[in-house]
Structures are given as structure tokens and as C-alpha cells.
The first five atom37 places (N, CA, C, CB, O) and aatype in JSON, in Angstrom:
{
  "aatype": [12, 15, 19, 7, 16, 13, 0, 1, 1, 7, 10, 0, 14, 19, 9, 19, 19, 12, 3, 2, 1, 7, 18, 16, 19, 6, 1, 0, 9, 8, 8, 14, 6, 0, 0, 18, 8, 3, 19, 16, 0],
  "atom_mask": [
    [1, 1, 1, 1, 1],
    [1, 1, 1, 1, 1],
    [1, 1, 1, 1, 1],
    [1, 1, 1, 0, 1],
    [1, 1, 1, 1, 1],
    [1, 1, 1, 1, 1],
    [1, 1, 1, 1, 1],
    [1, 1, 1, 1, 1],
    [1, 1, 1, 1, 1],
    [1, 1, 1, 0, 1],
    [1, 1, 1, 1, 1],
    [1, 1, 1, 1, 1],
    [1, 1, 1, 1, 1],
    [1, 1, 1, 1, 1],
    [1, 1, 1, 1, 1],
    [1, 1, 1, 1, 1],
    [1, 1, 1, 1, 1],
    [1, 1, 1, 1, 1],
    [1, 1, 1, 1, 1],
    [1, 1, 1, 1, 1],
    [1, 1, 1, 1, 1],
    [1, 1, 1, 0, 1],
    [1, 1, 1, 1, 1],
    [1, 1, 1, 1, 1],
    [1, 1, 1, 1, 1],
    [1, 1, 1, 1, 1],
    [1, 1, 1, 1, 1],
    [1, 1, 1, 1, 1],
    [1, 1, 1, 1, 1],
    [1, 1, 1, 1, 1],
    [1, 1, 1, 1, 1],
    [1, 1, 1, 1, 1],
    [1, 1, 1, 1, 1],
    [1, 1, 1, 1, 1],
    [1, 1, 1, 1, 1],
    [1, 1, 1, 1, 1],
    [1, 1, 1, 1, 1],
    [1, 1, 1, 1, 1],
    [1, 1, 1, 1, 1],
    [1, 1, 1, 1, 1],
    [1, 1, 1, 1, 1]
  ],
  "atom_positions": [
    [[1.17, -1.35, -0.03], [-0.15, -0.12, 0.07], [1.06, 1.32, 0.2], [-1.55, -0.38, 2.04], [1.99, 1.39, 1.01]],
    [[0.68, 2.38, -0.89], [1.59, 3.28, -0.88], [1.1, 4.32, 0.02], [1.9, 3.72, -2.18], [-0.07, 4.65, 0.2]],
    [[2.09, 4.76, 0.53], [1.81, 6.26, 0.93], [0.4, 7.38, 1.07], [2.54, 6.82, 0.01], [-0.21, 8.05, 1.9]],
    [[0.42, 7.04, -0.23], [-1.44, 8.49, -0.38], [-2.25, 7.17, -0.53], [0.0, 0.0, 0.0], [-3.43, 7.38, -0.28]],
    [[-2.07, 6.32, -0.76], [-3.22, 4.94, 0.28], [-4.03, 5.36, 1.42], [-2.27, 3.66, 1.2], [-5.15, 5.57, 1.88]],
    [[-2.56, 5.35, 1.61], [-2.67, 5.84, 3.74], [-3.89, 7.39, 3.56], [-0.11, 6.81, 4.79], [-5.11, 7.42, 3.71]],
    [[-3.41, 7.95, 3.37], [-3.99, 9.63, 3.19], [-5.23, 9.04, 3.34], [-3.73, 10.73, 1.6], [-6.09, 8.91, 4.21]],
    [[-4.92, 8.53, 1.52], [-6.92, 8.79, 1.06], [-7.99, 8.33, 2.1], [-7.51, 7.68, -0.47], [-8.88, 9.03, 2.58]],
    [[-7.77, 7.16, 2.34], [-8.17, 6.44, 3.44], [-7.94, 7.01, 5.07], [-7.47, 5.18, 3.23], [-8.15, 6.19, 5.96]],
    [[-7.6, 8.11, 5.37], [-8.09, 7.96, 6.76], [-7.23, 7.44, 7.48], [0.0, 0.0, 0.0], [-7.54, 7.37, 8.67]],
    [[-5.74, 6.84, 7.02], [-5.48, 5.96, 8.05], [-3.71, 7.24, 8.91], [-5.08, 3.85, 7.08], [-3.24, 8.32, 8.57]],
    [[-3.37, 6.24, 10.02], [-2.03, 7.29, 10.04], [-1.08, 6.46, 10.45], [-2.04, 8.65, 11.06], [-0.94, 6.15, 11.64]],
    [[-0.55, 6.14, 9.77], [0.78, 4.7, 9.88], [1.7, 5.51, 10.11], [1.27, 3.56, 8.43], [1.98, 6.65, 9.74]],
    [[2.31, 4.46, 11.04], [3.98, 4.73, 11.17], [4.92, 3.66, 10.15], [4.49, 4.4, 12.99], [5.06, 2.52, 9.72]],
    [[5.66, 5.7, 10.16], [6.32, 4.68, 8.68], [7.7, 5.15, 9.66], [6.12, 5.41, 6.31], [7.98, 6.21, 10.22]],
    [[8.39, 3.85, 9.57], [9.99, 4.05, 9.51], [10.95, 3.75, 8.79], [10.47, 3.69, 10.25], [10.8, 2.54, 8.63]],
    [[11.85, 4.06, 8.24], [13.25, 4.73, 7.14], [14.11, 4.37, 7.55], [13.64, 6.18, 6.92], [14.26, 4.74, 8.72]],
    [[15.16, 3.54, 7.02], [15.72, 2.96, 7.42], [17.17, 2.97, 6.68], [15.01, 2.04, 7.54], [16.7, 2.9, 5.55]],
    [[19.01, 3.03, 6.41], [19.44, 3.97, 6.2], [20.68, 2.49, 5.83], [19.39, 5.36, 7.32], [21.8, 2.51, 6.34]],
    [[20.18, 1.28, 4.86], [21.33, 0.17, 4.75], [22.36, 0.64, 3.43], [20.55, -1.53, 4.41], [22.91, -0.2, 2.72]],
    [[22.56, 2.38, 3.21], [23.24, 2.68, 2.46], [23.67, 2.2, 1.12], [23.84, 2.76, 3.02], [24.76, 2.13, 0.54]],
    [[22.33, 1.87, 0.82], [22.3, 1.48, -0.29], [20.74, -0.24, -0.59], [0.0, 0.0, 0.0], [19.91, -0.7, 0.2]],
    [[21.01, -0.58, -1.86], [20.2, -1.94, -2.92], [20.85, -2.7, -2.45], [20.23, -2.11, -4.67], [21.81, -3.11, -3.1]],
    [[20.56, -3.31, -0.87], [20.73, -4.8, -0.36], [20.92, -5.75, -1.34], [19.59, -5.28, 0.4], [22.01, -6.23, -1.62]],
    [[19.61, -6.1, -1.98], [19.09, -7.23, -1.86], [19.85, -7.34, -3.77], [17.12, -7.28, -1.31], [19.99, -8.35, -4.46]],
    [[20.16, -6.03, -4.05], [20.26, -5.79, -5.92], [21.72, -6.19, -4.89], [19.83, -3.79, -7.32], [21.86, -7.34, -4.48]],
    [[22.74, -5.1, -4.54], [23.9, -5.22, -3.99], [24.67, -6.81, -4.24], [23.61, -4.85, -2.52], [25.74, -7.01, -4.82]],
    [[23.77, -7.82, -3.64], [24.11, -9.42, -2.86], [23.76, -10.12, -4.3], [22.83, -10.07, -1.19], [24.07, -11.3, -4.45]],
    [[23.35, -9.66, -4.98], [22.48, -10.7, -6.28], [24.04, -10.11, -7.64], [19.86, -9.74, -6.93], [24.75, -10.85, -8.33]],
    [[24.05, -8.75, -7.56], [24.39, -8.24, -9.29], [25.55, -7.07, -8.58], [22.56, -7.27, -10.55], [25.37, -6.08, -7.87]],
    [[26.43, -7.51, -8.97], [27.9, -6.52, -8.73], [28.14, -5.67, -7.58], [28.05, -5.46, -9.81], [28.07, -4.46, -7.4]],
    [[28.52, -6.97, -6.62], [28.18, -6.09, -4.95], [29.11, -4.73, -4.77], [28.73, -7.25, -3.35], [28.99, -3.96, -3.82]],
    [[30.27, -4.51, -6.08], [31.05, -2.98, -5.58], [30.33, -2.65, -6.73], [32.99, -2.59, -5.47], [31.15, -2.57, -7.64]],
    [[29.17, -2.42, -7.15], [29.04, -1.64, -8.23], [28.78, 0.02, -7.31], [27.64, -2.32, -9.33], [28.41, 0.12, -6.14]],
    [[29.08, 1.09, -8.19], [28.31, 2.45, -7.3], [27.0, 2.61, -7.49], [28.83, 3.9, -7.66], [26.37, 3.3, -6.69]],
    [[26.3, 1.96, -8.68], [24.85, 2.23, -8.81], [24.15, 1.84, -7.46], [24.22, 1.4, -10.05], [23.08, 2.23, -6.99]],
    [[24.98, 1.06, -7.05], [23.81, 0.41, -5.72], [23.68, 1.11, -4.48], [24.22, -1.08, -5.12], [22.88, 0.69, -3.65]],
    [[24.56, 2.37, -4.2], [24.15, 3.14, -3.56], [23.53, 4.54, -3.27], [24.65, 3.0, -3.3], [23.83, 5.46, -4.03]],
    [[22.62, 4.77, -2.16], [22.27, 5.57, -2.41], [22.75, 7.02, -2.0], [21.42, 5.23, -2.26], [23.22, 7.01, -0.87]],
    [[22.77, 8.27, -2.6], [23.67, 9.51, -2.2], [22.3, 10.29, -1.79], [24.8, 10.33, -3.59], [21.12, 9.99, -1.68]],
    [[23.03, 11.35, -1.63], [22.5, 12.11, 0.08], [22.42, 12.82, -0.58], [23.24, 12.44, 1.6], [22.04, 13.94, -0.25]]
  ]
}
């Protein structure tokens, strides 16, 4: 469910954002050292 759907339905979810420094699953499967997996600030 997207954040927009929560708002449209009048819900107040608790959203937790974690910094894992990149796309972990893709990093594990495809080229672990590739720069495109890094999330820039």
C-alpha cells in the first residue's frame, strides 16, 4: 500500500525509514561493488 493510499483512507501509519546505505538485495545478487547500488544523500 502506498503512502498516498494511507492518506486517502484517512489512516495514520507509522513509517520507519532505515538507512542501509544502498540497495542490499541487488548488491547481493549483482555486482556487490557497483556504485549504482549506493544511495546518495
